Every structure is written in structure tokens, then in C-alpha cells.
C-alpha positions as CSV (number, residue, x, y, z in Angstrom):
1,X,100.2,107.5,-245.2
2,X,98.4,109.1,-248.2
3,X,100.3,110.8,-250.9
4,X,99.7,112.7,-254.1
5,X,101.4,109.9,-256.1
6,X,99.4,108.8,-259.2
7,X,97.3,105.6,-259.0
8,X,99.3,103.3,-261.3
9,X,99.9,99.6,-261.6
10,X,103.4,98.7,-260.7
11,X,105.3,96.0,-262.6
12,X,107.6,94.8,-259.8
13,X,108.7,95.4,-256.2
14,X,111.6,97.7,-257.2
15,X,109.2,100.1,-258.9
16,X,106.8,100.0,-255.9
17,X,109.6,100.7,-253.4
18,X,111.0,103.5,-255.5
19,X,107.6,105.1,-255.6
20,X,107.4,104.7,-251.8
21,X,110.8,106.3,-251.3
22,X,110.0,109.3,-253.5
23,X,106.7,109.8,-251.7
24,X,108.1,110.1,-248.2
25,X,108.3,113.5,-246.6
26,X,111.7,115.2,-246.5
27,X,111.5,116.3,-242.8
28,X,110.4,114.9,-239.5
29,X,110.7,111.4,-238.1
30,X,109.5,108.7,-240.4
31,X,108.5,105.1,-239.7
32,X,107.9,102.8,-242.7
33,X,106.1,99.7,-241.5
34,X,105.7,96.7,-243.9
35,X,103.1,94.5,-242.3
36,X,102.8,90.8,-243.1
37,X,106.1,91.0,-245.0
38,X,106.1,87.2,-245.4
39,X,103.1,87.4,-247.6
40,X,104.5,90.3,-249.6
41,X,107.6,88.3,-250.3
42,X,106.5,84.7,-250.0
43,X,105.5,84.4,-253.7
44,X,108.4,86.4,-255.2
45,X,111.9,85.1,-254.7
46,X,113.4,88.4,-255.7
47,X,111.5,90.3,-252.9
48,X,114.2,90.1,-250.2
49,X,117.0,91.0,-252.6
50,X,115.0,94.0,-253.9
51,X,114.3,95.2,-250.4
52,X,118.0,95.0,-249.6
53,X,118.8,97.2,-252.6
54,X,116.2,99.7,-251.7
55,X,117.3,99.9,-248.1
56,X,121.0,100.3,-249.0
57,X,120.5,102.8,-251.8
58,X,117.5,104.8,-250.8
59,X,116.2,104.4,-247.2
60,X,119.1,103.9,-244.9
61,X,120.7,107.2,-246.0
62,X,117.9,109.0,-244.2
63,X,118.8,109.4,-240.5
64,X,115.2,110.2,-239.6
65,X,113.8,107.0,-241.0
66,X,113.1,103.6,-239.2
67,X,112.0,100.6,-241.3
68,X,109.9,98.0,-239.4
69,X,109.3,94.6,-240.9
70,X,106.4,92.7,-239.3
71,X,104.9,89.3,-240.0
72,X,103.1,86.3,-238.6
73,X,105.3,83.7,-240.5
74,X,108.3,84.1,-238.4
75,X,110.2,81.4,-240.2
76,X,110.1,83.3,-243.4
77,X,111.5,86.4,-241.7
78,X,114.2,84.3,-240.0
79,X,115.3,82.6,-243.2
80,X,115.1,85.6,-245.6
81,X,115.9,88.6,-243.3
82,X,117.5,87.7,-240.0
83,X,119.6,84.9,-241.3
84,X,119.9,86.1,-244.9
85,X,123.4,86.9,-245.8
86,X,122.3,90.0,-247.6
87,X,120.9,91.5,-244.4
88,X,123.8,90.6,-242.1
89,X,124.3,93.3,-239.5
90,X,121.5,95.5,-240.7
91,X,118.8,94.8,-238.1
92,X,118.8,96.9,-235.0
93,X,116.1,95.0,-233.1
94,X,114.7,91.5,-233.4
95,X,111.4,91.6,-231.4
96,X,109.1,88.6,-230.8
97,X,105.7,89.6,-229.5
98,X,104.6,87.1,-226.8
99,X,101.3,86.6,-225.0
100,X,100.4,89.1,-222.3
101,X,101.4,88.3,-218.7
102,X,98.5,87.4,-216.5
103,X,98.9,90.5,-214.4
104,X,98.0,92.5,-217.6
105,X,95.3,90.2,-218.8
106,X,93.1,91.0,-215.8
107,X,92.6,94.5,-217.2
108,X,90.4,93.1,-220.0
109,X,87.7,92.5,-217.4
110,X,87.6,96.3,-216.8
111,X,85.6,97.4,-213.7
112,X,84.1,93.9,-213.4
113,X,87.5,92.4,-212.5
114,X,86.9,92.9,-208.8
115,X,83.7,90.9,-209.1
116,X,85.2,88.1,-211.2
117,X,86.8,85.1,-209.5
118,X,90.3,83.9,-210.4
119,X,88.8,80.6,-211.4
120,X,86.5,82.3,-213.9
121,X,89.4,84.3,-215.4
122,X,91.4,81.1,-215.7
123,X,88.6,79.4,-217.5
124,X,88.6,82.2,-220.1
125,X,92.4,82.2,-220.4
126,X,92.4,78.4,-220.8
127,X,90.7,79.1,-224.1
128,X,92.3,82.3,-225.2
129,X,95.7,82.4,-223.6
130,X,97.1,85.9,-223.3
131,X,96.4,86.9,-226.9
132,X,95.1,90.5,-226.9
133,X,93.0,90.0,-230.0
134,X,91.0,87.3,-228.2
135,X,90.8,89.0,-224.8
136,X,89.3,92.1,-226.5
137,X,86.3,90.0,-227.4
138,X,85.4,89.3,-223.8
139,X,82.2,90.8,-222.5
140,X,82.9,91.3,-218.8
141,X,79.2,91.4,-218.1
142,X,78.8,87.8,-219.2
143,X,80.0,84.6,-217.5
144,X,83.1,82.9,-218.9
145,X,80.9,80.0,-220.0
146,X,78.6,82.3,-222.0
147,X,81.6,84.2,-223.5
148,X,83.1,80.8,-224.5
149,X,79.8,79.7,-226.0
150,X,79.5,82.8,-228.1
151,X,83.1,82.8,-229.2
152,X,83.7,79.1,-229.8
153,X,80.5,77.3,-230.3
154,X,78.4,79.5,-232.6
155,X,79.2,79.6,-236.3
156,X,79.7,83.4,-236.2
157,X,82.1,83.2,-233.2
158,X,85.6,84.5,-233.8
159,X,87.2,81.5,-232.1
160,X,85.1,79.0,-234.1
161,X,86.7,80.1,-237.4
162,X,90.0,81.8,-236.4
163,X,92.2,78.8,-236.2
164,X,91.8,77.6,-239.7
165,X,92.0,81.1,-241.1
166,X,95.2,81.9,-239.3
167,X,96.8,78.5,-239.8
168,X,96.1,78.4,-243.5
169,X,97.3,82.0,-243.9
170,X,100.6,81.3,-242.2
171,X,101.4,77.9,-243.8
172,X,99.3,77.7,-246.9
173,X,99.7,74.4,-248.7
174,X,102.0,73.2,-245.9
175,X,99.3,73.5,-243.2
176,X,98.1,69.8,-243.2
177,X,101.6,68.5,-242.2
178,X,102.1,71.1,-239.6
179,X,98.6,70.6,-238.1
180,X,99.3,66.8,-237.7
181,X,102.2,67.8,-235.4
182,X,100.0,70.0,-233.3
183,X,97.5,67.1,-232.9
184,X,100.4,64.9,-231.8
185,X,101.1,67.4,-229.0
186,X,97.5,68.0,-228.0
187,X,97.7,65.6,-225.1
188,X,101.1,66.5,-223.8
189,X,104.7,67.2,-224.6
190,X,106.7,64.8,-226.8
191,X,110.2,64.4,-228.2
192,X,110.6,64.5,-232.0
193,X,111.2,60.7,-232.0
194,X,107.9,60.2,-230.1
195,X,106.0,62.4,-232.6
196,X,107.5,60.5,-235.5
197,X,106.4,57.2,-234.0
198,X,102.9,58.6,-233.4
199,X,102.6,59.8,-237.0
200,X,104.2,56.7,-238.5
201,X,107.0,58.7,-240.1
202,X,110.7,59.1,-239.8
203,X,112.5,61.4,-237.4
204,X,114.3,63.5,-240.0
205,X,115.4,67.0,-240.8
206,X,112.0,67.8,-242.3
207,X,110.2,67.0,-239.1
208,X,112.5,69.2,-237.0
209,X,112.2,72.0,-239.6
210,X,108.4,71.8,-239.3
211,X,108.6,72.0,-235.5
212,X,110.9,74.9,-235.8
213,X,108.4,76.7,-238.0
214,X,105.7,76.0,-235.4
215,X,107.9,77.3,-232.7
216,X,108.7,80.5,-234.5
217,X,105.0,81.0,-235.2
218,X,104.2,80.8,-231.5
219,X,102.3,77.5,-231.5
220,X,105.0,75.3,-230.0
221,X,107.7,75.6,-227.3
222,X,110.9,73.7,-227.3
223,X,111.7,72.7,-223.7
224,X,115.1,71.5,-222.6
225,X,116.6,73.3,-219.6
226,X,119.5,72.2,-217.4
227,X,119.8,68.5,-216.5
228,X,119.2,68.4,-212.7
229,X,121.2,65.1,-212.4
230,X,124.4,66.5,-213.9
231,X,124.1,70.3,-213.6
232,X,124.9,70.5,-217.3
233,X,122.7,71.8,-220.2
234,X,120.1,69.2,-221.0
235,X,120.3,67.3,-224.3
236,X,116.8,65.9,-224.3
237,X,114.5,68.3,-226.1
238,X,110.7,68.0,-225.8
239,X,108.1,70.0,-227.7
240,X,105.1,71.4,-226.0
241,X,101.9,72.9,-227.5
242,X,102.1,76.3,-225.8
243,X,99.1,78.0,-227.5
244,X,96.0,77.5,-225.3
245,X,93.6,78.4,-228.1
246,X,95.0,75.8,-230.4
247,X,94.7,73.0,-227.9
248,X,91.2,74.0,-227.0
249,X,90.2,74.2,-230.7
250,X,91.7,70.8,-231.5
251,X,90.1,69.1,-228.5
252,X,86.7,70.7,-228.3
253,X,85.8,72.9,-231.3
254,X,87.1,71.0,-234.4
255,X,85.5,67.7,-233.5
256,X,82.1,69.4,-233.3
257,X,82.6,71.8,-236.2
258,X,79.8,70.3,-238.4
259,X,77.2,70.5,-235.6
260,X,78.3,74.1,-234.7
261,X,78.1,75.2,-238.3
262,X,74.6,73.8,-238.5
263,X,73.6,75.4,-235.2
264,X,73.0,72.0,-233.6
265,X,75.8,71.8,-231.0
266,X,74.6,72.3,-227.4
267,X,77.1,73.8,-225.1
268,X,76.3,74.1,-221.4
269,X,79.6,74.8,-219.7
270,X,83.3,74.0,-219.8
271,X,82.9,71.4,-217.1
272,X,80.4,69.5,-219.2
273,X,82.8,69.1,-222.2
274,X,84.2,65.6,-222.7
275,X,87.8,65.4,-221.5
276,X,87.8,69.0,-220.1
277,X,89.4,67.9,-216.8
278,X,92.5,66.7,-218.6
279,X,92.7,69.7,-220.9
280,X,92.1,72.1,-218.0
281,X,95.2,70.9,-216.3
282,X,97.4,71.2,-219.4
283,X,96.1,74.8,-220.1
284,X,96.8,75.9,-216.5
285,X,100.3,74.5,-216.8
286,X,100.9,76.5,-219.9
287,X,99.7,79.7,-218.2
288,X,102.0,79.2,-215.2
289,X,105.0,78.1,-217.3
290,X,104.6,81.1,-219.6
291,X,104.4,83.4,-216.5
292,X,107.2,81.7,-214.5
293,X,108.9,85.1,-213.9
294,X,106.0,86.0,-211.6
295,X,107.1,83.2,-209.4
296,X,110.7,84.5,-208.9
297,X,110.0,87.3,-206.3
298,X,107.6,85.0,-204.4
299,X,110.3,82.3,-204.2
300,X,113.1,84.8,-203.4
301,X,115.0,84.1,-206.7
302,X,117.1,86.8,-208.2
303,X,116.3,86.7,-211.9
304,X,120.0,87.1,-212.7
305,X,120.8,83.9,-210.8
306,X,118.3,81.7,-212.6
307,X,120.1,79.2,-214.8
308,X,117.2,77.2,-216.1
309,X,113.3,77.3,-216.2
310,X,111.6,74.5,-218.0
311,X,109.4,71.5,-217.6
312,X,111.4,68.3,-216.9
313,X,110.7,64.7,-217.9
314,X,112.8,61.6,-217.8
315,X,111.5,58.3,-219.1
316,X,111.8,55.1,-217.1
317,X,115.2,53.4,-217.8
318,X,115.9,50.0,-216.4
319,X,115.4,50.1,-212.6
320,X,115.3,53.9,-212.5
321,X,111.8,55.3,-212.3
322,X,110.5,57.9,-214.7
323,X,109.6,61.3,-213.4
324,X,107.8,64.4,-214.7
325,X,108.1,67.8,-213.2
326,X,105.6,70.5,-214.4
327,X,108.3,73.3,-214.0
328,X,111.8,73.0,-212.7
329,X,113.6,76.2,-211.7
330,X,117.3,76.0,-211.1
331,X,120.0,78.3,-209.8
332,X,123.6,77.4,-209.1
333,X,122.8,75.9,-205.7
334,X,119.1,75.4,-205.5
335,X,116.4,73.6,-207.5
336,X,112.7,74.4,-207.1
337,X,110.3,71.6,-208.0
338,X,107.1,73.2,-209.0
339,X,103.8,71.2,-209.2
340,X,101.0,73.0,-211.1
341,X,97.5,71.7,-210.2
342,X,94.1,72.9,-211.1
343,X,91.4,70.7,-209.6
344,X,88.2,71.2,-207.7
345,X,89.6,69.6,-204.6
346,X,93.3,69.2,-203.8
347,X,94.1,66.8,-200.9
348,X,97.1,66.3,-198.7
349,X,98.3,63.6,-201.0
350,X,99.7,66.3,-203.3
351,X,102.6,66.9,-200.8
352,X,103.6,63.2,-200.9
353,X,103.4,63.3,-204.7
354,X,105.7,66.3,-205.0
355,X,108.2,64.9,-202.4
356,X,108.3,61.6,-204.4
357,X,109.2,63.5,-207.5
358,X,112.1,65.1,-205.6
359,X,113.4,61.7,-204.7
360,X,112.9,60.4,-208.2
361,X,114.8,63.2,-210.0
362,X,118.2,62.5,-208.3
363,X,119.7,65.9,-208.1
364,X,123.4,66.3,-208.4
365,X,125.5,66.6,-205.3
366,X,125.4,69.9,-203.4
367,X,121.9,70.9,-204.6
368,X,119.3,72.2,-202.2
369,X,115.7,71.4,-203.2
370,X,112.6,73.4,-202.5
371,X,109.1,72.2,-203.1
372,X,106.4,74.5,-204.7
373,X,102.7,74.0,-205.3
374,X,100.9,76.5,-207.6
375,X,97.2,75.7,-207.5
376,X,93.7,76.7,-208.3
377,X,90.9,74.9,-206.4
378,X,90.0,74.0,-202.8
379,X,93.2,73.1,-201.0
380,X,93.2,70.8,-198.0
381,X,94.1,73.2,-195.0
382,X,96.7,70.8,-193.6
383,X,98.9,71.4,-196.6
384,X,99.5,74.9,-195.3
385,X,99.1,74.5,-191.6
386,X,101.4,71.5,-191.3
387,X,104.0,73.1,-193.6
388,X,104.1,70.0,-195.9
389,X,105.7,72.1,-198.7
390,X,108.1,75.0,-198.8
391,X,105.8,77.2,-200.9
392,X,102.0,77.0,-201.5
393,X,101.0,79.6,-204.1
394,X,97.4,80.3,-205.1
395,X,96.8,81.2,-208.8
396,X,95.5,84.7,-207.8
397,X,99.1,85.7,-207.0
398,X,99.8,85.7,-210.8
399,X,97.1,88.4,-211.3
400,X,98.6,90.9,-208.9
């Protein structure tokens, strides 16, 4: 809003907030939104306390006023506002803005969506995820490869520069330590102990705190879920790099940054990028896991009956084989073993692979098990016609 208040230099936050309170209109519904609050208060230890005083003494007395605190450094908001003793019981709504579901993402292709293949949209989403800011940059008239070239592999491209800008803004001087954790997760999920071993450091409270900060900031997901062998809450926690743009940047943009900056990097297509086949699978898994609720009506699962939805992994122990399930959905009586596969050709061997995983998990007594394949690619017809699996779901179902 614009006011008639004089243009003066304020000495502290208390003075600034008082000026704001005095400038607000007397009537009508009022919304005061403090954006990037973590930056407003990150360099002044008295900020949170001052805000509490202003809220208690000036703002909350106005029934027509809503105060919205918004920021990208969620850990600061959690520590200083949500979990701060001074603000106990004062928040009415704690809202985390997640990526858009795939069914909504398709709208960014506009009228061209009907002429754009699911595979091409998945290529784009494998780079951007469901982040609206990035999806707004798509030119539907261009191929996904050309969009990606312009956004990621030219020095003026948004996705060439955005990672470092965002990461440095969020974490500042702490960014190097946090970025090393993301690199440790770039090739797949890991436990805190595995990351500590990879980084040559100790598994301590600082490491877990860093991972929590990355989780709150939307870079990392902490997966545990219910233990299918016991039916009890799982104790083994694994961390997964959930942000598709971050993984793509670390794998394919950052290593070529100098050449891109100099205009010397030659990008032909995603398929031509070194290691893309591996990254493509991980990105597709992220998209499906993040949109697992789209699976529930297809599988006939009532959302209220779902007890657990998470990837599952058990390391080899003694004579017991290790097993990795891309997504395990569990209700009280039924488990759904979901294999997520994006490959040019998917043969009948996929059914044997999934059924072997069912045997390796060792579900607790009384559990019924259903097998599910979510895929993008050319699927061997026999997988469907011979009913090798309980559910065979093409990726386009997620865009409906």
C-alpha cells in the first residue's frame, strides 16, 4: 500500500512497525503481508521479539486485520515464530506451499497441451518439477529440448543462474555445507549415517539439523513410512533429494557452468547428456512419489484408510536379501508395491522384478499384496494381456 507517511529513515524495527500500524486504514478488511520475513529478521536478534510486541499491543486488537508472514527460509520461521515461545498459540494457519500436482502443470502448455506428448511434458518436468515460476517460462511452441537449452544451457537462462542465487539467498554463509549434502543425495536416497560416511564426517546433531533445514526449504524429503515386516512405524529414516531442478542442476548444469558462461557448451538434447538415463529415472520417481495421491482412486484406496506412503529400502543383512521399493502404499490390510519406470522399452521382465521384490520384503502376517507398475515408455503388450501385474498405469493418467 502507499500512504501519506513522510519519507524518513527509521532507527529500528519498533519504529518501523509503529509507522506501519499508524498508516493502516481504520475501516475495511486489511491484510498485512511481510514477505521474506527470514531476511527481515535474520540479521537482527530483536526482530521476532519486536514483532510479538507490535502484534500484541497494536495489530491483534483490530478484528479486521490478518497478518501473513511469508519466507523461503522455513527453518528460520519454524525456530523463531512457529516454535518460538513468544508466539505460542498465536498462529491460525501454518501453510507450506508445495509443488503443483501434475494435473495442474499441464495447463502451462496452454492450447498446445493437446499436441504435446506426455513424454515431452515429463522431460520438461524432470528439469523444473512442479515449480510455477519455472513452468511459466515454458514456451509451448518450442520443443522441450529447445526450452531446456534456452533455460539451462545459455548464460542468460533462468535455470542456469537460479540455483546459486536461491541457495545463497536462503543459506548465506552456510550454503557450502548444505550444498555438499545435496550432492551426496544426487544419485539416490541415503541415511544420515551413509551421508556422513560419504562426506567423511561424523553423524551428529549438526548434520541432522542441516538436513532438517534442507527439508523445511523444500530441497529434501525425509522418508520413513510404516515397516511392512512388522506393521509398526518405521525407524529407519532415509533422505531423498526431492527437488528435480536441484538434481538436474547438480548433474548437468553445474559441471558445464564455465563452458555455458563462455557460450561454448553444445547442447543437442536431454538424451545426449551424459548420465541422463539414470537421472531420468530418479526424476520420474520424484514426480510420481510427490503425486502419489493421484494413484489412490485408480487403485481403489480410500485416502482415509491409507496408513503409509513412502519409498522403502532395506539393506542386505546376513542371509536376508536387500530390497528397494520405489513407493510402498499401505493400508491396514493391504500393501501396494509400486514400481516406477521410465525407459524407452519396458519388457516382460519388469513383472518378474516386481514380484521378486514382493517376496524379498517379507510382509507381516495377514497382509494382502498388490503389484503396481507406473511407467512411461513402450511397454511389452504381454504385461497387460497376460495380467502379469495387478495394476499397469501409464504416466498420462497423472495428467488427467
